[in-house]
N, C-alpha and C positions, 0 to 999 in steps of 0.2 A: 626613295619614297619620302624620307624626311627632308632631303634637299629640295625636292619639288614642292613640298608643303611650305617650307620656309620661304622659298621664292614666291609662292602664291601669296603668302601673308605680307611679304615686303611689297609686292606689286599692289596689293589691295590697300596697304597703308599709304603708299605713294599716291594712288588714285584718290584716296580720301583726303589727303593733305592738299592735293591740287584743287579738288573741288571746293574745299574751305577757302583756300587762297583766292580763288576766282569769285567767290560768292558775292561779296560787296565790291562790285567793280565800278569803275567810273561811269557816270551817266551824264548826259547833257544837262546844263543848268535849267531850272524851271523858270517860268515867266516871273514868278514872285521873287526868286533869287536875283534875277537880272534887274528887277525894278527896285529891290530893297537893299541890295548890297553895293558898296563902293568897291568895284573890282580892283581899282588901283591900290587899295589897301593891302592886297595880297602880294607879297614879294615875287611869287612865281609869275603872276600875271603882269607885274611891272616889267620884269625882265624878258618874259616870253609872251608878249601881248597877243600873239596868234592863238593862244589857249583861252582867251577871254570868251566866256559864254559857252565854251565847248565842254567844260568840266564843271559839274555841280560843286558849289562851294558856299559856305557861310562863315562869316567871321564869328569865332567864339573867343571871347576875351578881349583884352586891351593890349595893343601892340604898337611899337616895339617894346619888348620887355627890357627893363634897365639892366646895365652891367655894373656890378660893384667890384671894386678892387679890394683884395684881402691880403693881409700879411700874417705870417705865422712863423713860429720857431720849430724846427724839426727836432726829433729826439737827439740828434748829434750836435745841436746847438746852432745850426745854420739858419739864417733868415731867408725866407722865400716870399715872393709876392706873386699872386695869381688873381685872375678875374673869374667872376661867377655870373653867368647870365641867369637872371632871376625869373625863370619860367613859373615859379610858384606864385608870382605876383600877377599872373595873367588874368585871374578871376578870383573875386572874393567868395564865390560859391564853392568852386573846386578847381584849383589851378594845376600847374604842372605841365610837362611837355605832352601829356596825353591829349590836351586840347588841340595841339597841332595835328596829331594823328586823326582826330575826330572831325576836323573841319570839312574834309572831303568825304569821309565815311558817312557821317550823319546826314550831310547834304545829299549824298546819293540815296540814302534811306528815305529821306523826305521826298525825293523825286520818285522813288519806287512806290512809296506809300500812296501817292496821288492816284496811281492806276491799280494799286493792290491794297485797298484799305484794310483788309483782314490779315495782312502780312505780319509775321512774327520775326523779330530780330534777336537771334540768339547770340549771347556774348560768352565766349569761351575764356576760361581763366582759372587761376588757382584761387584758394580761399581768400587771400588778401589782395586780389587783383585791383590795381588802380584803374585799369581799362574798364572793368565792369562797372565800377562806381561812377566814373566820369561819363561813360556812355549812357547809363541809365539817368543820371541827373540832368545832363545837358540835352539828352534826347527828348526828355519830357518838357523841361523848362524852356529850352531855346527853340526846339523844333516842333513842339506841341504833338509829339508822337504819343499815342495812348500808353499809359503805364502798362497795360496788359500786353502791349506789343514788345516790351523790353524784357526778355527772358535771359537770366544768367545761368549758365551751366558751369559751376565752379567745383570741379571734381579732383583737383590736384591739391593735396595738403600743403600748407605753408608752415614755416617756423612759427611757433606760438608766441609772438611778441605783440606789443600794444598796437603798433601800426596795422598789422595784419588783422588783428581782432576788430579794430575800429572800422576797417574797410569792409570786413564781412558783415558787421552789424549795419553799416550804412547800406550795403547792397540789399540786405533783408528788409530795411526800412523804406526803401524807395519804390515799393510796389512792383508788380510783375512777379512771375515765378522765379524762384532761386532753387536750382537743383544741385544738391550736394552729394547725391548717391552716384557712385560710379556706374552701376548698372542702369539707373534711370537716366544718367547723363548721356551714356552711349546710345541708349534707346531714343532719347530726345534728339540727339545729334543726327542719327540716321533718318529719323522722321522728317526733320527740317530739310535735309539734303534731298529727300524723296519728293518733297513738296516744292515745286519751282517758285512759288510766290513768297516763300520764306527765305530769309537771309541769315548768314552766319558770320560773325566777327571772329577772325582767328585770334589766338592768344596774343595779347599785347598789341593787337591791331596791325600785325605785320602782314600787309598786303599792298597792292599797288596804290590804293587810295590813301592808306596810312603813310606810306613812304613819300607821297607827293607833299603832304603837310610838313614833313620833316625837311624836305628839300627847301620849302619856303622858309623854314626857320633858319637854315644855313645861309640862304641868300640875305635874310634880314641881318644876320650877324656880319656878313661880308659888307653890307652897307654901313653898319656901325663902325667897322674897322676902317673903311674908306673915309668916313667922316671924322675920324680921330677920336671917337668915343672910347676906344680901347686899343691897346697895341696889337699888332699882328702877332698871333700866338705862335709859339714854337710847337705846341701840341694842344690837342683838344681831348679832354678826359670825359668819357660818357659811361653811364651805367648800362650794362648789357643784360637784358632779360630775353625778350623775344628777338631782338636784333633790328627792330623797325627803326629806331632812332639812329643806330650806327649805320644802317644801310642808307637812310635818307641823308645823313650828314656827309657820308663818304661821297654820295652822288652830288650833293650840293657843293662840296669843295671842288669836285671836277667841273661842275657846271660854272661855278664862279670863275675859275681859271679860264675856261673856254670863252666866257663872256668878256674877259679882260678886266675883271674887277681887281682892285689892288688889295687883295686879301689872300691869306693862306700861302704866302710866298716865302716864308722864313726858311732858311736852309735847314734841311733835315726835318721839316715839318712832318708830324705823324698824328694819327688818331689812336688813342688808347682806350679800348673798351674794357671796363672793369666788370667782370661777371658778378651779378648781385643776387642770382637765384640759385638755390642749392641744386635743383634738378638740372639746370644748364651746366653748372660746375661739375656735376657727376658725369654727365654725358661727355664733357670735355676731357675729364680725367680718363675715362674708360676707353673712349674711341678717338680722341683728338678731333672732336667734331667740328671745331672752329678753325683748324689750321688752313683749310682750303680757301678761306675768305680773301686773302690777298697779301700784298707786300707792304702796304703802308699802315695797316691796322694791326694793333697788338692787343692781346687778351691777357688780363691778369686776374687771378682769383686767390682767395685765401681759404681758410678753413670754414667753408660754408656747409 
């Protein structure tokens, strides 16, 4: 009896996760997007021109982002040099790599909104979610989506630090509903799933449209490596939250190699994903939740 109930709950959770993952799916570009955007500015379209016009996309931010070289002394006295790709400089309004994630996601929402003007876009995240803030800010300013259409469901507590607090305050200040109650959040989530005109952004934006943006970021980095702007790295270090960036960069490395770009060819090259969210770290400790991901990606975490 109990085994059957657990199986039913697991199956229901998997069905729910799948529905959320598929919610903000790729849509064809709108007429306005085709007329107003320079499609060759997107690395994905530069290298895969057959995709031009077939996937909704808007440029958010200024690219390519610069790469800065940094030197540091380790605790044991060794000197190291590494490069930092400054995604934080992509926008003076709200930068960071979430802009890559949102370029296809919000463009798909813009296309959906044309035929569904009353649609609500629910943003799932924790209290300090960068995704919720970036989506609300750029969704309204860049895509002219109504403030009332950008609903944040932030029901996972975060560590009470300054960054998380500022993000939550920003989310509250940007208009649209913000649901912090677990019961209210689950109720709202189920209602959005029941209403086919509404859309749901998964936590961290990890779905097909989000990953496409991160693949573009990796292709941009490959171009900078080819141009000699930065050395071909022995490793790429990434923060791991929802896994959207790690998935996109891993796929981008594979695509860069397939296309014959002279990047990511260093012997023993690896991707190191550093867990930065306490909930993900707990899942990893308890269940080894991330071990299945592959052979060239490594996960590190500390006392989160």
